[in-house]
C-alpha positions in Angstrom: -74.1 -79.6 94.3 -73.4 -79.1 90.7 -70.7 -77.1 88.9 -71.1 -74.5 86.2 -70.8 -77.4 83.8 -74.0 -78.9 85.2 -72.1 -81.8 86.8 -71.7 -83.1 90.3 -68.6 -81.5 92.0 -66.9 -84.9 92.3 -66.8 -85.5 88.5 -63.2 -85.5 87.2 -63.7 -87.0 83.7 -66.3 -87.0 80.9 -67.0 -89.9 78.6 -68.8 -89.1 75.4 -70.5 -91.3 72.9 -69.8 -90.3 69.2 -72.9 -90.7 67.0 -75.8 -88.5 68.1 -73.8 -86.8 70.8 -70.7 -85.4 69.1 -71.7 -85.8 65.5 -74.9 -85.8 63.5 -74.3 -89.3 62.3 -76.9 -91.3 64.2 -79.5 -90.6 61.5 -77.0 -91.8 58.9 -76.5 -95.0 60.8 -80.2 -95.5 61.1 -80.7 -95.0 57.4 -77.9 -97.5 56.6 -79.3 -100.1 58.9 -82.8 -99.7 57.5 -81.6 -100.1 53.9 -79.5 -103.1 54.9 -82.2 -105.0 56.9 -85.0 -104.2 54.5 -83.0 -105.5 51.6 -82.1 -108.7 53.6 -85.7 -109.2 54.7 -87.1 -108.6 51.2 -84.8 -111.1 49.7 -85.6 -113.7 52.4 -89.3 -113.2 52.8 -90.5 -111.5 49.6 -92.4 -108.3 48.9 -94.7 -108.9 52.0 -91.8 -108.6 54.4 -92.2 -106.5 57.6 -89.8 -103.5 57.3 -87.2 -102.4 59.8 -88.6 -99.5 61.9 -87.3 -96.7 64.0 -88.5 -98.6 67.1 -86.4 -101.6 66.0 -83.4 -99.3 65.6 -83.7 -97.9 69.1 -84.5 -101.3 70.8 -82.0 -103.6 69.1 -79.3 -101.7 67.2 -78.6 -98.1 68.4 -75.4 -97.9 70.4 -74.4 -101.6 70.1 -71.4 -103.0 68.3 -72.3 -103.8 64.7 -72.4 -107.6 65.0 -74.4 -107.4 68.2 -77.0 -105.2 66.5 -77.4 -107.7 63.7 -77.8 -110.6 66.1 -80.3 -108.7 68.3 -82.5 -107.5 65.5 -82.6 -110.8 63.6 -83.3 -112.6 66.8 -86.4 -110.4 67.3 -87.6 -111.8 63.9 -86.7 -115.4 64.9 -83.8 -115.4 62.4 -80.5 -116.9 63.2 -77.4 -116.7 60.9 -74.0 -118.2 61.2 -71.4 -115.8 62.6 -69.0 -116.0 59.6 -65.7 -114.1 59.6 -65.0 -110.4 60.3 -63.9 -109.9 56.7 -67.0 -111.6 55.1 -68.0 -109.6 52.0 -71.2 -107.5 52.1 -74.1 -109.7 51.2 -72.8 -112.9 52.6 -75.4 -114.8 54.5 -73.7 -114.3 57.9 -73.9 -112.0 60.8 -70.6 -110.4 59.7 -71.7 -110.2 56.1 -74.9 -108.3 57.0 -72.9 -106.0 59.3 -70.2 -105.3 56.7 -72.9 -104.5 54.2 -74.3 -101.9 56.6 -70.8 -100.4 57.1 -70.2 -100.2 53.4 -73.5 -98.3 53.0 -72.6 -96.0 55.9 -69.2 -95.1 54.5 -70.8 -94.3 51.1 -73.3 -92.0 52.8 -70.6 -90.3 54.8 -68.4 -89.8 51.7 -71.4 -88.3 49.8 -72.9 -86.1 52.5 -69.9 -85.5 54.9 -70.1 -85.4 58.7 -71.3 -82.5 60.7 -70.7 -82.0 64.5 -73.1 -80.7 67.1 -71.7 -77.3 67.7 -73.1 -77.2 71.3 -71.2 -80.4 72.1 -67.9 -78.9 70.7 -68.4 -75.8 72.9 -69.2 -78.0 75.9 -66.1 -80.0 75.3 -64.0 -76.9 75.2 -65.5 -75.8 78.5 -65.0 -79.2 80.1 -61.3 -79.2 79.1 -60.8 -75.6 80.2 -62.1 -76.6 83.6 -59.4 -79.3 83.8 -61.6 -82.3 83.4 -60.3 -85.2 81.3 -62.3 -86.5 78.3 -62.7 -89.7 76.3 -64.7 -90.8 73.3 -66.5 -94.1 73.7 -68.1 -95.5 70.6 -69.0 -98.9 69.1 -68.0 -97.5 65.7 -64.9 -98.8 64.0 -64.8 -95.5 62.0 -64.4 -93.2 65.0 -60.9 -91.9 64.2 -61.9 -91.0 60.6 -65.1 -89.3 61.8 -63.3 -87.2 64.5 -60.6 -86.2 62.0 -63.2 -85.1 59.5 -64.5 -82.6 62.0 -61.1 -81.7 63.4 -62.0 -82.9 66.9 -59.5 -85.7 67.6 -57.5 -83.4 69.8 -60.5 -82.9 72.1 -60.2 -86.3 73.7 -57.5 -87.7 76.0 -58.5 -91.3 75.4 -60.4 -93.4 72.8 -62.3 -96.6 73.3 -64.0 -97.5 70.0 -64.9 -100.5 68.0 -61.3 -101.1 67.0 -59.9 -100.8 70.5 -62.8 -102.9 72.0 -62.0 -105.7 69.6 -58.3 -105.6 70.4 -59.0 -105.7 74.1 -61.9 -108.2 74.0 -64.3 -105.7 75.5 -68.1 -106.4 75.2 -70.0 -103.5 73.9 -73.0 -101.5 75.1 -75.4 -102.2 76.9 -72.5 -103.7 79.0 -70.5 -101.0 80.7 -67.0 -102.4 79.8 -66.1 -99.8 77.2 -67.0 -96.9 79.4 -65.1 -98.5 82.4 -62.1 -99.0 80.2 -62.2 -95.3 79.2 -62.4 -94.2 82.8 -59.5 -96.5 83.6 -57.4 -95.0 80.8 -58.1 -91.6 82.1 -57.1 -92.6 85.6 -60.4 -92.1 87.4 -62.9 -94.3 89.1 -66.4 -94.8 87.5 -67.9 -92.8 90.4 -65.9 -89.8 89.3 -66.8 -90.0 85.6 -69.9 -88.7 83.7 -71.3 -90.5 80.7 -72.9 -88.7 77.8 -75.1 -90.8 75.6 -78.1 -90.7 73.3 -78.8 -94.4 72.9 -80.8 -96.5 75.3 -78.0 -99.1 75.3 -75.6 -96.4 76.4 -78.0 -95.4 79.3 -78.0 -99.0 80.4 -74.2 -99.1 80.3 -74.0 -96.0 82.4 -76.4 -97.3 85.0 -74.9 -100.7 85.3 -71.3 -99.3 85.5 -72.3 -97.1 88.5 -70.9 -94.0 87.0 -71.1 -90.7 88.9 -73.5 -89.0 86.5 -75.3 -90.1 83.3 -76.5 -87.5 80.8 -79.0 -88.5 78.2 -79.0 -86.5 75.0 -82.4 -86.5 73.4 -82.2 -85.9 69.7 -85.3 -87.8 68.7 -87.9 -87.1 71.4 -87.4 -90.1 73.7 -86.7 -88.3 77.0 -88.9 -90.6 79.1 -87.1 -93.7 77.7 -83.7 -92.2 78.5 -84.8 -91.5 82.1 -86.3 -95.0 82.3 -82.9 -96.5 81.2 -80.9 -94.7 83.8 -80.3 -91.0 82.9 -79.7 -88.6 85.8 -80.5 -85.7 83.5 -81.7 -85.4 79.9 -81.0 -82.5 77.6 -81.6 -81.8 73.9 -78.1 -80.2 73.5 -75.1 -80.3 75.8 -74.9 -76.5 75.8 -77.9 -76.6 78.1 -75.7 -77.9 80.8 -73.8 -74.6 81.1 -70.3 -73.4 80.5 -70.6 -73.7 76.8 -71.9 -70.3 75.8 
């Protein structure tokens, strides 16, 4: 049985990813990663380098903590870098240096173009909260607070587990379920009574391995089959499709 929100009746809390679910920033992340990796590969391998692709983004980077994404993609190209330090400058030949270069590009793009929310998600959040369900934002981004404030949506979440909190608590990122499990704990509910809302394949994997009560895939880029294959119970193009958000 499902409620008017399109969720099983036992669901008491909703755990939302940020980029690609709440805000239209996934495409900005993808562009920043491509510029970062293509520059790195061009400098390392010359003009004949093999560019970073959309498939690379979905397989190795999307949804993962920044450093994990760097490691995973470079490993796919048989490249290994020293870890370095979290405050390594952009351009340093380390995992953290490459990741910080990407973040610098991302922030420039956000400052230039701004951040826009998915209005269907905001309406759905209002409906969820009006129904008495608790909400959390769960993101690998260290910029989550600034992004939520920029769209005046910080008040829509009762808990936040983002890149900053995950580092403070020593939580591994997606595809591990630890950040979602921490959000459910902070909301006072069991994983089986929480629904996960994600657009990334790594987020689907986290929802499945964490044994959450319901996992909703949000398909913004035409990969419905992959979202189901990675553990979605239902896939929608917009959360308003679930109901209650008219």
